[in-house]
C-alpha angles and dihedrals in degrees: 000000000000127000108236132183119194116197111207128032103214124116093297100038098044093046092046093049095045093047095048088050090050088055089059104266129133104247134182118188115208128198130163090215100099095193092055093049091045089054092049091049088053089052094254121135116231091200137039111243121146113249096001095106092058093050091048093049092048094052095042089055090048090053093239097110128053136164132219144160093213122095088195089064099040106039109049110086096012113134095194125033114191116199106209103160129137121277101193123195116264120218093265093051097258118130111256108234097189096112093043090052092048092049093049094047095047097045089050090060091058102044114121101165138027113289144168117242113205122201104219096158118093101258138172121269109281095030094123088062090046093052092045091053092051093050096044092051090055103043143025092212109115111256133178121201122213126185112223111171116202126233100187121141118212109245093030100042097126092051092046091054100042096038096034118172090212143348117219120206125178127186141135086224105073094191092056092050091049091052090054088047088058089061089057096040095097088064091067095215129131113280118209114207114194142131124298100256094046092051091050090049092050089064095050094041091050095052093042091053093049091048088050091055091053094047090047094055089044091056089048088050090058090052090047089054091057097042100040098247126137112241092200091062091041090055092046091053092047095045093057088069104090090215089064105027123194102260115112094011095114110121116218142109094322139247131315137153133096100306118038099045094044097041097046092049092045092051090047089051094048091048091049098050091047094057102264126127107227098190093153094053091049091051090049089055094046095048091050093054091046091059089063091051089046092062091054088046090056090051091051093047091049099044097034094222128023097203111116094004126131113231123190121205120202109203126014105185116093091249139358123282096030138082092212115126099174105141089345113173088235091070094062095036091055091048092050093047093049091046088058092051103261125140110229132205126174148184131206125172094222113008102065095111093051092042091053089057098041101035106040092159098065132079111242115214135202096235144354094271094054089049090051094047107122094350122154091207139003124215119198106215104164123035100223112175092240090064090060090067098039118144100253094191092054090045092052092048091052096053125084091211119022099230120138125183108193106206092181102038088240100147134055113255093219093050092048092050091049089051089058103258131135096228128201121179137171110278096341129114114270115251121207121210116261109253 
C-alpha cells in the first residue's frame, strides 16, 4: 500500500484519488477550496461524474480516502504527490501555470522526507523541469518529478482510469518513473516510459489529433450538405478502414470542454512562438468554431428571420454524462441566437446549475417538453441518452412550428419526417414532413 496525496479535486484529481484508493492505496485529496472539501467530507459530490460517488463513498468508509484543505496534513509522509490542478487558458492561448506553480511551491514547504512529485495536470512542454526548479529552490529534501499526462474523458472517467489503454510516464530519473509505474501496475495496461518533454507532447499530440478527426468529418459534412451525400454513411464507410477507425468521426457541432479547446490552442501557441507554422491546428480550430455558427445559420435559413422567435435547446453541457460547460458549444450558440433577436430556452439533465450561472439570459426548463412548448424551432446540442427515446409525438404537439435542427445527428431523418417535423441535420439530406 502506497501513501498518495492528490492536489486538486476536479474531474482529474478526484477520479485519480478515488481510483488509487480503490486499488488499495492510502490516499488524501487536497484542495484549497474549502467549500469543495466541506462538501466531500459531508459525502456530497462537487462534480457530476457517473459512478464516482459510489467509489468515493466506498473508500471513505474503508478509511483509504480522506479530504483536507491543509498541506500540513496531506504532504508529510506522502510517497507520491500528484499535482492535478487546473491549467486554464490564458488570453493568448498559452496554458496558465499559476495553480501548478502555487501547488509546487506550497507542497515543497511541507516536505519532510523524499518524495516523487507527479505532474497530472495538462501542462506545456518543459513543465516538469519548471516544477522541479520551483520545488528544489524551496527545499533541500530530495524530490523526483515525473510527468504523467491524463487521458480521462468526462462522463467515462472511471472506466478510462481503471481500463486505461495506456499510462504515459516521463522522467529523467528512471527509478522514479518505475516506482510510479508500480502504482499503475494493477491496471494491466501498457506503460510508456519516456522523457519528460516527450510524455508532455504525447498528451497534446493525442488531443490535437482527435480534435482534427472531428473537424475533418465536420468539414466533410458541409460538403455533403451541398452535394446531397449522407455524412453518417460516409463516416461509416471510412471507419471500416482500420487505418482510419470509426472513433471521433461523428459529424455535429464540434468539440468543447476543458481539454480539446485548451490543448489545441496551447499546442498552436507553443508551435508558433518556437518558429513553426501550425496551419493545420489553426484550421482545426476555425472549422470547429464554424460548426457552431453553422447551426445558427441552419436555423436562420429555415425560419427566415430569427428576430422574435422562440428557440429551444436540448442539452447545454459540452457532452453527455457531465455537467461541465467549459467551452460548451451551447454558450456560443445561445449568444449568437440572442444577438439575432431570438428568445432562448433550454433543458439539460445535469448542467442546469452551471447553465444558470453561465447563461443568465435563457429560460431553463424542467424537461425537454417544457423547453419545446411553443417553440418555433428546436436545436439538439448535447446527445444525452434520454433524448434518443423522446416521445416525438408529444414533442411535435408542444411546438408552435415543427422545425428540428439536429446538431448531433441523433435522430433518423425518415422517422423525424414521418413524425411531422421539418428536420435539418449536419451533413445529411433534408427530410420534409409528410403532408
